[in-house]
Biopython code that builds the backbone (N, CA, C, O; Angstrom):
import numpy as np
from Bio.PDB.StructureBuilder import StructureBuilder

atoms = [
    (1, "MET", "N", (4.057, -21.953, -43.904)),
    (1, "MET", "CA", (5.350, -21.633, -43.332)),
    (1, "MET", "C", (6.063, -22.916, -42.941)),
    (1, "MET", "O", (5.460, -23.811, -42.348)),
    (2, "GLY", "N", (7.311, -23.005, -43.262)),
    (2, "GLY", "CA", (8.106, -24.185, -42.945)),
    (2, "GLY", "C", (8.515, -24.227, -41.492)),
    (2, "GLY", "O", (8.339, -23.262, -40.748)),
    (3, "GLY", "N", (9.057, -25.348, -41.105)),
    (3, "GLY", "CA", (9.531, -25.524, -39.746)),
    (3, "GLY", "C", (11.006, -25.220, -39.640)),
    (3, "GLY", "O", (11.673, -24.961, -40.642)),
    (4, "THR", "N", (11.513, -25.252, -38.417)),
    (4, "THR", "CA", (12.933, -25.061, -38.169)),
    (4, "THR", "C", (13.513, -26.380, -37.691)),
    (4, "THR", "O", (13.032, -26.958, -36.717)),
    (5, "TRP", "N", (14.539, -26.853, -38.369)),
    (5, "TRP", "CA", (15.198, -28.112, -38.058)),
    (5, "TRP", "C", (16.560, -27.825, -37.438)),
    (5, "TRP", "O", (17.362, -27.088, -38.011)),
    (6, "VAL", "N", (16.819, -28.396, -36.284)),
    (6, "VAL", "CA", (18.141, -28.342, -35.672)),
    (6, "VAL", "C", (18.630, -29.779, -35.641)),
    (6, "VAL", "O", (18.094, -30.612, -34.911)),
    (7, "THR", "N", (19.648, -30.064, -36.436)),
    (7, "THR", "CA", (20.060, -31.450, -36.622)),
    (7, "THR", "C", (21.553, -31.649, -36.405)),
    (7, "THR", "O", (22.345, -30.712, -36.502)),
    (8, "ASP", "N", (21.914, -32.890, -36.110)),
    (8, "ASP", "CA", (23.298, -33.307, -35.945)),
    (8, "ASP", "C", (23.509, -34.468, -36.910)),
    (8, "ASP", "O", (22.873, -35.512, -36.765)),
    (9, "MET", "N", (24.380, -34.304, -37.880)),
    (9, "MET", "CA", (24.573, -35.313, -38.916)),
    (9, "MET", "C", (25.076, -36.642, -38.362)),
    (9, "MET", "O", (24.874, -37.680, -38.991)),
    (10, "ARG", "N", (25.723, -36.633, -37.202)),
    (10, "ARG", "CA", (26.214, -37.882, -36.620)),
    (10, "ARG", "C", (25.072, -38.812, -36.235)),
    (10, "ARG", "O", (25.274, -40.020, -36.114)),
    (11, "HIS", "N", (23.879, -38.267, -36.041)),
    (11, "HIS", "CA", (22.734, -39.100, -35.688)),
    (11, "HIS", "C", (22.288, -39.996, -36.836)),
    (11, "HIS", "O", (21.546, -40.954, -36.619)),
    (12, "PHE", "N", (22.729, -39.697, -38.047)),
    (12, "PHE", "CA", (22.364, -40.498, -39.217)),
    (12, "PHE", "C", (23.412, -41.557, -39.549)),
    (12, "PHE", "O", (23.254, -42.299, -40.518)),
    (13, "LEU", "N", (24.467, -41.634, -38.764)),
    (13, "LEU", "CA", (25.578, -42.542, -39.057)),
    (13, "LEU", "C", (25.646, -43.690, -38.061)),
    (13, "LEU", "O", (25.222, -43.565, -36.912)),
    (14, "ASP", "N", (26.194, -44.820, -38.528)),
    (14, "ASP", "CA", (26.420, -45.932, -37.610)),
    (14, "ASP", "C", (27.799, -45.774, -36.978)),
    (14, "ASP", "O", (28.477, -44.771, -37.202)),
    (15, "GLU", "N", (28.211, -46.761, -36.191)),
    (15, "GLU", "CA", (29.479, -46.659, -35.454)),
    (15, "GLU", "C", (30.704, -46.636, -36.370)),
    (15, "GLU", "O", (31.783, -46.244, -35.928)),
    (16, "THR", "N", (30.565, -47.047, -37.635)),
    (16, "THR", "CA", (31.693, -47.021, -38.573)),
    (16, "THR", "C", (31.739, -45.739, -39.399)),
    (16, "THR", "O", (32.676, -45.533, -40.170)),
    (17, "GLY", "N", (30.740, -44.882, -39.246)),
    (17, "GLY", "CA", (30.687, -43.642, -40.006)),
    (17, "GLY", "C", (29.907, -43.751, -41.297)),
    (17, "GLY", "O", (29.818, -42.785, -42.055)),
    (18, "ASP", "N", (29.340, -44.919, -41.555)),
    (18, "ASP", "CA", (28.501, -45.105, -42.737)),
    (18, "ASP", "C", (27.068, -44.709, -42.418)),
    (18, "ASP", "O", (26.686, -44.607, -41.253)),
    (19, "LEU", "N", (26.289, -44.491, -43.450)),
    (19, "LEU", "CA", (24.875, -44.166, -43.272)),
    (19, "LEU", "C", (24.196, -45.320, -42.547)),
    (19, "LEU", "O", (24.275, -46.466, -42.989)),
    (20, "ALA", "N", (23.538, -45.025, -41.452)),
    (20, "ALA", "CA", (22.861, -46.052, -40.657)),
    (20, "ALA", "C", (21.640, -46.575, -41.398)),
    (20, "ALA", "O", (21.101, -45.901, -42.275)),
    (21, "ALA", "N", (21.209, -47.776, -41.043)),
    (21, "ALA", "CA", (19.986, -48.342, -41.620)),
    (21, "ALA", "C", (18.802, -47.553, -41.063)),
    (21, "ALA", "O", (18.600, -47.487, -39.851)),
    (22, "MET", "N", (18.022, -46.955, -41.967)),
    (22, "MET", "CA", (16.891, -46.112, -41.568)),
    (22, "MET", "C", (15.721, -46.360, -42.492)),
    (22, "MET", "O", (15.884, -46.839, -43.614)),
    (23, "HIS", "N", (14.539, -46.028, -42.004)),
    (23, "HIS", "CA", (13.351, -46.073, -42.852)),
    (23, "HIS", "C", (13.401, -44.908, -43.830)),
    (23, "HIS", "O", (14.186, -43.978, -43.642)),
    (24, "GLY", "N", (12.582, -44.944, -44.865)),
    (24, "GLY", "CA", (12.571, -43.968, -45.941)),
    (24, "GLY", "C", (12.614, -42.514, -45.534)),
    (24, "GLY", "O", (13.503, -41.794, -45.989)),
    (25, "PRO", "N", (11.685, -42.032, -44.685)),
    (25, "PRO", "CA", (11.696, -40.605, -44.345)),
    (25, "PRO", "C", (12.993, -40.148, -43.674)),
    (25, "PRO", "O", (13.499, -39.068, -43.980)),
    (26, "ALA", "N", (13.530, -40.951, -42.772)),
    (26, "ALA", "CA", (14.776, -40.573, -42.098)),
    (26, "ALA", "C", (15.941, -40.584, -43.078)),
    (26, "ALA", "O", (16.787, -39.690, -43.046)),
    (27, "ALA", "N", (15.991, -41.587, -43.950)),
    (27, "ALA", "CA", (17.054, -41.654, -44.954)),
    (27, "ALA", "C", (16.957, -40.477, -45.912)),
    (27, "ALA", "O", (17.976, -39.895, -46.283)),
    (28, "ASN", "N", (15.750, -40.123, -46.314)),
    (28, "ASN", "CA", (15.564, -38.969, -47.209)),
    (28, "ASN", "C", (16.028, -37.683, -46.548)),
    (28, "ASN", "O", (16.650, -36.845, -47.201)),
    (29, "LEU", "N", (15.736, -37.510, -45.253)),
    (29, "LEU", "CA", (16.180, -36.325, -44.530)),
    (29, "LEU", "C", (17.703, -36.299, -44.457)),
    (29, "LEU", "O", (18.312, -35.247, -44.652)),
    (30, "ALA", "N", (18.327, -37.447, -44.177)),
    (30, "ALA", "CA", (19.790, -37.515, -44.110)),
    (30, "ALA", "C", (20.412, -37.129, -45.446)),
    (30, "ALA", "O", (21.394, -36.386, -45.479)),
    (31, "LEU", "N", (19.858, -37.619, -46.538)),
    (31, "LEU", "CA", (20.396, -37.300, -47.857)),
    (31, "LEU", "C", (20.183, -35.836, -48.218)),
    (31, "LEU", "O", (21.056, -35.217, -48.827)),
    (32, "PHE", "N", (19.039, -35.277, -47.851)),
    (32, "PHE", "CA", (18.760, -33.857, -48.086)),
    (32, "PHE", "C", (19.761, -32.984, -47.331)),
    (32, "PHE", "O", (20.401, -32.112, -47.918)),
    (33, "LEU", "N", (19.889, -33.225, -46.034)),
    (33, "LEU", "CA", (20.811, -32.422, -45.228)),
    (33, "LEU", "C", (22.263, -32.648, -45.650)),
    (33, "LEU", "O", (23.062, -31.713, -45.667)),
    (34, "GLY", "N", (22.598, -33.893, -45.992)),
    (34, "GLY", "CA", (23.946, -34.197, -46.464)),
    (34, "GLY", "C", (24.278, -33.453, -47.744)),
    (34, "GLY", "O", (25.414, -33.019, -47.934)),
    (35, "SER", "N", (23.301, -33.301, -48.619)),
    (35, "SER", "CA", (23.511, -32.540, -49.854)),
    (35, "SER", "C", (23.821, -31.076, -49.548)),
    (35, "SER", "O", (24.674, -30.469, -50.195)),
    (36, "ILE", "N", (23.137, -30.522, -48.574)),
    (36, "ILE", "CA", (23.388, -29.138, -48.168)),
    (36, "ILE", "C", (24.801, -29.018, -47.594)),
    (36, "ILE", "O", (25.551, -28.116, -47.969)),
    (37, "VAL", "N", (25.162, -29.921, -46.689)),
    (37, "VAL", "CA", (26.494, -29.898, -46.075)),
    (37, "VAL", "C", (27.568, -30.037, -47.147)),
    (37, "VAL", "O", (28.552, -29.298, -47.133)),
    (38, "GLY", "N", (27.392, -30.970, -48.071)),
    (38, "GLY", "CA", (28.367, -31.167, -49.136)),
    (38, "GLY", "C", (28.550, -29.925, -49.984)),
    (38, "GLY", "O", (29.676, -29.560, -50.322)),
    (39, "TRP", "N", (27.447, -29.271, -50.331)),
    (39, "TRP", "CA", (27.531, -28.069, -51.158)),
    (39, "TRP", "C", (28.250, -26.946, -50.415)),
    (39, "TRP", "O", (29.162, -26.324, -50.959)),
    (40, "VAL", "N", (27.842, -26.689, -49.178)),
    (40, "VAL", "CA", (28.431, -25.583, -48.413)),
    (40, "VAL", "C", (29.909, -25.828, -48.139)),
    (40, "VAL", "O", (30.721, -24.917, -48.302)),
    (41, "THR", "N", (30.273, -27.037, -47.726)),
    (41, "THR", "CA", (31.665, -27.296, -47.369)),
    (41, "THR", "C", (32.574, -27.366, -48.586)),
    (41, "THR", "O", (33.769, -27.091, -48.470)),
    (42, "SER", "N", (32.050, -27.723, -49.738)),
    (42, "SER", "CA", (32.900, -27.753, -50.932)),
    (42, "SER", "C", (33.241, -26.346, -51.406)),
    (42, "SER", "O", (34.226, -26.152, -52.119)),
    (43, "ARG", "N", (32.448, -25.383, -51.022)),
    (43, "ARG", "CA", (32.664, -24.001, -51.454)),
    (43, "ARG", "C", (33.125, -23.078, -50.330)),
    (43, "ARG", "O", (33.578, -21.964, -50.591)),
    (44, "GLY", "N", (33.014, -23.527, -49.097)),
    (44, "GLY", "CA", (33.375, -22.671, -47.968)),
    (44, "GLY", "C", (32.483, -21.451, -47.880)),
    (44, "GLY", "O", (32.930, -20.380, -47.470)),
    (45, "ALA", "N", (31.222, -21.602, -48.263)),
    (45, "ALA", "CA", (30.282, -20.479, -48.354)),
    (45, "ALA", "C", (30.042, -19.835, -46.992)),
    (45, "ALA", "O", (29.430, -20.436, -46.109)),
    (46, "MET", "N", (30.527, -18.613, -46.833)),
    (46, "MET", "CA", (30.326, -17.870, -45.585)),
    (46, "MET", "C", (29.095, -16.974, -45.656)),
    (46, "MET", "O", (28.522, -16.624, -44.625)),
    (47, "GLN", "N", (28.691, -16.607, -46.851)),
    (47, "GLN", "CA", (27.490, -15.800, -47.049)),
    (47, "GLN", "C", (26.396, -16.693, -47.613)),
    (47, "GLN", "O", (26.688, -17.620, -48.369)),
    (48, "PRO", "N", (25.143, -16.433, -47.260)),
    (48, "PRO", "CA", (24.062, -17.255, -47.820)),
    (48, "PRO", "C", (24.108, -17.234, -49.347)),
    (48, "PRO", "O", (24.190, -16.175, -49.970)),
    (49, "ASP", "N", (24.053, -18.417, -49.925)),
    (49, "ASP", "CA", (24.115, -18.534, -51.373)),
    (49, "ASP", "C", (23.170, -19.654, -51.804)),
    (49, "ASP", "O", (22.950, -20.617, -51.070)),
    (50, "ARG", "N", (22.625, -19.509, -52.993)),
    (50, "ARG", "CA", (21.709, -20.518, -53.515)),
    (50, "ARG", "C", (22.497, -21.772, -53.876)),
    (50, "ARG", "O", (23.511, -21.710, -54.570)),
    (51, "THR", "N", (22.018, -22.890, -53.398)),
    (51, "THR", "CA", (22.653, -24.175, -53.682)),
    (51, "THR", "C", (21.962, -24.815, -54.874)),
    (51, "THR", "O", (21.080, -24.213, -55.486)),
    (52, "ASN", "N", (22.355, -26.013, -55.196)),
    (52, "ASN", "CA", (21.659, -26.783, -56.216)),
    (52, "ASN", "C", (20.746, -27.825, -55.560)),
    (52, "ASN", "O", (20.357, -28.804, -56.198)),
    (53, "VAL", "N", (20.408, -27.612, -54.289)),
    (53, "VAL", "CA", (19.591, -28.559, -53.524)),
    (53, "VAL", "C", (18.133, -28.093, -53.537)),
    (53, "VAL", "O", (17.824, -27.023, -53.014)),
    (54, "PRO", "N", (17.240, -28.882, -54.125)),
    (54, "PRO", "CA", (15.822, -28.486, -54.138)),
    (54, "PRO", "C", (15.192, -28.658, -52.757)),
    (54, "PRO", "O", (15.584, -29.534, -51.986)),
    (55, "CYS", "N", (14.226, -27.822, -52.464)),
    (55, "CYS", "CA", (13.489, -27.924, -51.203)),
    (55, "CYS", "C", (12.773, -29.275, -51.164)),
    (55, "CYS", "O", (12.357, -29.799, -52.197)),
    (56, "ARG", "N", (12.638, -29.824, -49.970)),
    (56, "ARG", "CA", (12.030, -31.139, -49.800)),
    (56, "ARG", "C", (10.559, -31.075, -49.398)),
    (56, "ARG", "O", (9.892, -32.109, -49.353)),
    (57, "ARG", "N", (10.047, -29.895, -49.108)),
    (57, "ARG", "CA", (8.684, -29.785, -48.596)),
    (57, "ARG", "C", (7.637, -29.925, -49.687)),
    (57, "ARG", "O", (7.887, -29.677, -50.866)),
    (58, "ASN", "N", (6.459, -30.330, -49.249)),
    (58, "ASN", "CA", (5.294, -30.474, -50.116)),
    (58, "ASN", "C", (4.089, -29.823, -49.443)),
    (58, "ASN", "O", (3.133, -30.521, -49.103)),
    (59, "PRO", "N", (4.107, -28.510, -49.243)),
    (59, "PRO", "CA", (2.970, -27.873, -48.577)),
    (59, "PRO", "C", (1.693, -28.034, -49.399)),
    (59, "PRO", "O", (1.676, -27.762, -50.599)),
    (60, "GLY", "N", (0.631, -28.479, -48.742)),
    (60, "GLY", "CA", (-0.629, -28.686, -49.456)),
    (60, "GLY", "C", (-0.522, -29.757, -50.522)),
    (60, "GLY", "O", (-1.268, -29.746, -51.500)),
    (61, "ARG", "N", (0.409, -30.686, -50.332)),
    (61, "ARG", "CA", (0.672, -31.779, -51.280)),
    (61, "ARG", "C", (1.151, -31.299, -52.650)),
    (61, "ARG", "O", (1.024, -32.000, -53.654)),
    (62, "VAL", "N", (1.700, -30.095, -52.663)),
    (62, "VAL", "CA", (2.284, -29.542, -53.888)),
    (62, "VAL", "C", (3.761, -29.305, -53.599)),
    (62, "VAL", "O", (4.114, -28.627, -52.634)),
    (63, "ARG", "N", (4.614, -29.864, -54.438)),
    (63, "ARG", "CA", (6.062, -29.753, -54.223)),
    (63, "ARG", "C", (6.501, -28.296, -54.238)),
    (63, "ARG", "O", (6.155, -27.542, -55.148)),
    (64, "CYS", "N", (7.275, -27.903, -53.213)),
    (64, "CYS", "CA", (7.846, -26.562, -53.173)),
    (64, "CYS", "C", (8.860, -26.437, -54.304)),
    (64, "CYS", "O", (9.632, -27.361, -54.559)),
    (65, "VAL", "N", (8.854, -25.302, -54.975)),
    (65, "VAL", "CA", (9.768, -25.076, -56.103)),
    (65, "VAL", "C", (11.053, -24.361, -55.679)),
    (65, "VAL", "O", (11.885, -24.021, -56.521)),
    (66, "GLY", "N", (11.212, -24.136, -54.384)),
    (66, "GLY", "CA", (12.373, -23.408, -53.891)),
    (66, "GLY", "C", (13.667, -24.184, -53.986)),
    (66, "GLY", "O", (13.684, -25.413, -54.054)),
    (67, "GLU", "N", (14.751, -23.427, -53.988)),
    (67, "GLU", "CA", (16.097, -23.993, -53.949)),
    (67, "GLU", "C", (16.758, -23.491, -52.671)),
    (67, "GLU", "O", (16.731, -22.296, -52.377)),
    (68, "ILE", "N", (17.346, -24.400, -51.922)),
    (68, "ILE", "CA", (17.901, -24.079, -50.612)),
    (68, "ILE", "C", (19.032, -23.058, -50.720)),
    (68, "ILE", "O", (19.876, -23.132, -51.612)),
    (69, "VAL", "N", (19.026, -22.104, -49.791)),
    (69, "VAL", "CA", (20.080, -21.116, -49.610)),
    (69, "VAL", "C", (20.790, -21.503, -48.318)),
    (69, "VAL", "O", (20.134, -21.739, -47.304)),
    (70, "ALA", "N", (22.128, -21.571, -48.337)),
    (70, "ALA", "CA", (22.848, -22.056, -47.161)),
    (70, "ALA", "C", (24.219, -21.413, -47.035)),
    (70, "ALA", "O", (24.753, -20.847, -47.989)),
    (71, "ASN", "N", (24.782, -21.515, -45.819)),
    (71, "ASN", "CA", (26.122, -21.001, -45.564)),
    (71, "ASN", "C", (26.646, -21.491, -44.220)),
    (71, "ASN", "O", (25.888, -21.923, -43.351)),
    (72, "LEU", "N", (27.979, -21.410, -44.075)),
    (72, "LEU", "CA", (28.601, -21.615, -42.775)),
    (72, "LEU", "C", (28.257, -20.394, -41.925)),
    (72, "LEU", "O", (28.238, -19.271, -42.428)),
    (73, "THR", "N", (27.991, -20.605, -40.669)),
    (73, "THR", "CA", (27.667, -19.475, -39.804)),
    (73, "THR", "C", (28.895, -19.058, -39.004)),
    (73, "THR", "O", (29.948, -19.686, -39.113)),
    (74, "GLY", "N", (28.771, -18.024, -38.217)),
    (74, "GLY", "CA", (29.853, -17.611, -37.332)),
    (74, "GLY", "C", (30.041, -18.580, -36.181)),
    (74, "GLY", "O", (31.093, -18.586, -35.541)),
    (75, "GLU", "N", (29.040, -19.396, -35.911)),
    (75, "GLU", "CA", (29.121, -20.409, -34.855)),
    (75, "GLU", "C", (29.955, -21.578, -35.368)),
    (75, "GLU", "O", (29.655, -22.116, -36.434)),
    (76, "PRO", "N", (30.986, -21.984, -34.644)),
    (76, "PRO", "CA", (31.823, -23.100, -35.125)),
    (76, "PRO", "C", (30.997, -24.361, -35.399)),
    (76, "PRO", "O", (30.189, -24.789, -34.574)),
    (77, "GLY", "N", (31.222, -24.941, -36.579)),
    (77, "GLY", "CA", (30.575, -26.193, -36.928)),
    (77, "GLY", "C", (29.099, -26.102, -37.239)),
    (77, "GLY", "O", (28.402, -27.115, -37.176)),
    (78, "ALA", "N", (28.596, -24.929, -37.572)),
    (78, "ALA", "CA", (27.172, -24.781, -37.868)),
    (78, "ALA", "C", (26.966, -24.335, -39.309)),
    (78, "ALA", "O", (27.651, -23.444, -39.812)),
    (79, "ILE", "N", (26.013, -24.973, -39.950)),
    (79, "ILE", "CA", (25.589, -24.595, -41.306)),
    (79, "ILE", "C", (24.125, -24.198, -41.222)),
    (79, "ILE", "O", (23.291, -24.966, -40.741)),
    (80, "SER", "N", (23.818, -23.008, -41.686)),
    (80, "SER", "CA", (22.454, -22.498, -41.692)),
    (80, "SER", "C", (21.875, -22.669, -43.089)),
    (80, "SER", "O", (22.563, -22.438, -44.084)),
    (81, "TRP", "N", (20.597, -23.078, -43.164)),
    (81, "TRP", "CA", (19.956, -23.223, -44.468)),
    (81, "TRP", "C", (18.507, -22.772, -44.378)),
    (81, "TRP", "O", (17.904, -22.759, -43.305)),
    (82, "ARG", "N", (17.958, -22.400, -45.545)),
    (82, "ARG", "CA", (16.543, -22.021, -45.613)),
    (82, "ARG", "C", (16.052, -22.099, -47.048)),
    (82, "ARG", "O", (16.826, -22.020, -48.001)),
    (83, "CYS", "N", (14.756, -22.256, -47.168)),
    (83, "CYS", "CA", (14.107, -22.202, -48.474)),
    (83, "CYS", "C", (13.421, -20.845, -48.582)),
    (83, "CYS", "O", (12.547, -20.538, -47.772)),
    (84, "PRO", "N", (13.795, -20.027, -49.560)),
    (84, "PRO", "CA", (13.188, -18.708, -49.689)),
    (84, "PRO", "C", (11.719, -18.758, -50.139)),
    (84, "PRO", "O", (11.004, -17.765, -50.007)),
    (85, "GLU", "N", (11.270, -19.888, -50.664)),
    (85, "GLU", "CA", (9.889, -20.004, -51.134)),
    (85, "GLU", "C", (8.909, -20.350, -50.009)),
    (85, "GLU", "O", (7.884, -19.688, -49.852)),
    (86, "CYS", "N", (9.226, -21.386, -49.229)),
    (86, "CYS", "CA", (8.262, -21.875, -48.228)),
    (86, "CYS", "C", (8.656, -21.548, -46.789)),
    (86, "CYS", "O", (7.836, -21.680, -45.881)),
    (87, "GLY", "N", (9.908, -21.123, -46.573)),
    (87, "GLY", "CA", (10.341, -20.746, -45.235)),
    (87, "GLY", "C", (10.929, -21.881, -44.417)),
    (87, "GLY", "O", (11.383, -21.640, -43.299)),
    (88, "ASP", "N", (10.942, -23.114, -44.926)),
    (88, "ASP", "CA", (11.574, -24.213, -44.214)),
    (88, "ASP", "C", (13.022, -23.817, -43.965)),
    (88, "ASP", "O", (13.652, -23.222, -44.839)),
    (89, "ASN", "N", (13.563, -24.132, -42.789)),
    (89, "ASN", "CA", (14.915, -23.684, -42.462)),
    (89, "ASN", "C", (15.501, -24.542, -41.361)),
    (89, "ASN", "O", (14.809, -25.356, -40.749)),
    (90, "GLY", "N", (16.781, -24.349, -41.121)),
    (90, "GLY", "CA", (17.407, -25.090, -40.046)),
    (90, "GLY", "C", (18.882, -24.798, -39.902)),
    (90, "GLY", "O", (19.465, -23.993, -40.629)),
    (91, "VAL", "N", (19.468, -25.495, -38.922)),
    (91, "VAL", "CA", (20.894, -25.423, -38.649)),
    (91, "VAL", "C", (21.390, -26.858, -38.515)),
    (91, "VAL", "O", (20.778, -27.680, -37.834)),
    (92, "VAL", "N", (22.511, -27.144, -39.177)),
    (92, "VAL", "CA", (23.107, -28.480, -39.145)),
    (92, "VAL", "C", (24.407, -28.415, -38.362)),
    (92, "VAL", "O", (25.258, -27.560, -38.609)),
    (93, "HIS", "N", (24.545, -29.328, -37.420)),
    (93, "HIS", "CA", (25.765, -29.474, -36.620)),
    (93, "HIS", "C", (26.317, -30.881, -36.840)),
    (93, "HIS", "O", (25.677, -31.708, -37.490)),
    (94, "GLY", "N", (27.488, -31.146, -36.305)),
    (94, "GLY", "CA", (28.035, -32.497, -36.296)),
    (94, "GLY", "C", (28.395, -33.051, -37.659)),
    (94, "GLY", "O", (28.394, -34.269, -37.841)),
    (95, "TRP", "N", (28.700, -32.204, -38.613)),
    (95, "TRP", "CA", (29.032, -32.647, -39.966)),
    (95, "TRP", "C", (30.536, -32.796, -40.182)),
    (95, "TRP", "O", (30.959, -33.459, -41.129)),
    (96, "GLU", "N", (31.346, -32.189, -39.320)),
    (96, "GLU", "CA", (32.792, -32.203, -39.491)),
    (96, "GLU", "C", (33.314, -33.643, -39.479)),
    (96, "GLU", "O", (33.008, -34.415, -38.570)),
    (97, "GLY", "N", (34.092, -33.989, -40.479)),
    (97, "GLY", "CA", (34.692, -35.308, -40.545)),
    (97, "GLY", "C", (33.746, -36.414, -41.008)),
    (97, "GLY", "O", (34.132, -37.582, -41.040)),
    (98, "THR", "N", (32.513, -36.058, -41.364)),
    (98, "THR", "CA", (31.575, -37.065, -41.854)),
    (98, "THR", "C", (31.747, -37.247, -43.350)),
    (98, "THR", "O", (32.530, -36.536, -43.980)),
    (99, "ARG", "N", (31.032, -38.179, -43.911)),
    (99, "ARG", "CA", (31.068, -38.457, -45.353)),
    (99, "ARG", "C", (30.647, -37.250, -46.181)),
    (99, "ARG", "O", (30.953, -37.191, -47.372)),
    (100, "TRP", "N", (29.954, -36.291, -45.582)),
    (100, "TRP", "CA", (29.466, -35.118, -46.331)),
    (100, "TRP", "C", (30.400, -33.926, -46.269)),
    (100, "TRP", "O", (30.204, -32.950, -46.992)),
    (101, "ASP", "N", (31.412, -33.988, -45.418)),
    (101, "ASP", "CA", (32.359, -32.882, -45.253)),
    (101, "ASP", "C", (33.289, -32.855, -46.461)),
    (101, "ASP", "O", (34.083, -33.775, -46.662)),
    (102, "ARG", "N", (33.187, -31.790, -47.267)),
    (102, "ARG", "CA", (33.951, -31.691, -48.511)),
    (102, "ARG", "C", (35.067, -30.639, -48.443)),
    (102, "ARG", "O", (35.583, -30.207, -49.474)),
    (103, "ARG", "N", (35.428, -30.239, -47.239)),
    (103, "ARG", "CA", (36.519, -29.267, -47.118)),
    (103, "ARG", "C", (37.835, -29.893, -47.598)),
    (103, "ARG", "O", (38.068, -31.089, -47.424)),
    (104, "ALA", "N", (38.675, -29.071, -48.196)),
    (104, "ALA", "CA", (39.969, -29.543, -48.658)),
    (104, "ALA", "C", (40.869, -29.822, -47.452)),
    (104, "ALA", "O", (40.815, -29.119, -46.443)),
    (105, "GLY", "N", (41.680, -30.845, -47.577)),
    (105, "GLY", "CA", (42.671, -31.109, -46.540)),
    (105, "GLY", "C", (42.297, -32.226, -45.732)),
    (105, "GLY", "O", (43.023, -32.588, -44.806)),
]
sb = StructureBuilder()
sb.init_structure("model")
sb.init_model(0)
sb.init_chain("A")
sb.init_seg("    ")
for serial, (resi, resn, name, xyz) in enumerate(atoms, 1):
    if name == "N":
        sb.init_residue(resn, " ", resi, " ")
    sb.init_atom(name, np.array(xyz, "f"), 0.0, 1.0, " ", f" {name:<3s}", serial, name[0])
structure = sb.get_structure()
């Protein structure tokens, strides 16, 4: 069973709004979550929908074959995501106005 991640995308950015200098695992997490935010915001997905973002987990050292399902939630500024295969899931906050925000306008 996967874990639940509650994240704020601003924590991955430096004071200029660029990706902060991070070690590999943190940078990989930022890119994974950023991919989810980019997909959801480019489509305005209000209902859970399958993205093109592969799951990042490796349960038992075997790569999960799941594809992330994500959507904007009723909570302002929240994106919910989950992997239907392994159960990894989370909520992303603080993405508005970041490099990953793909909303028009």
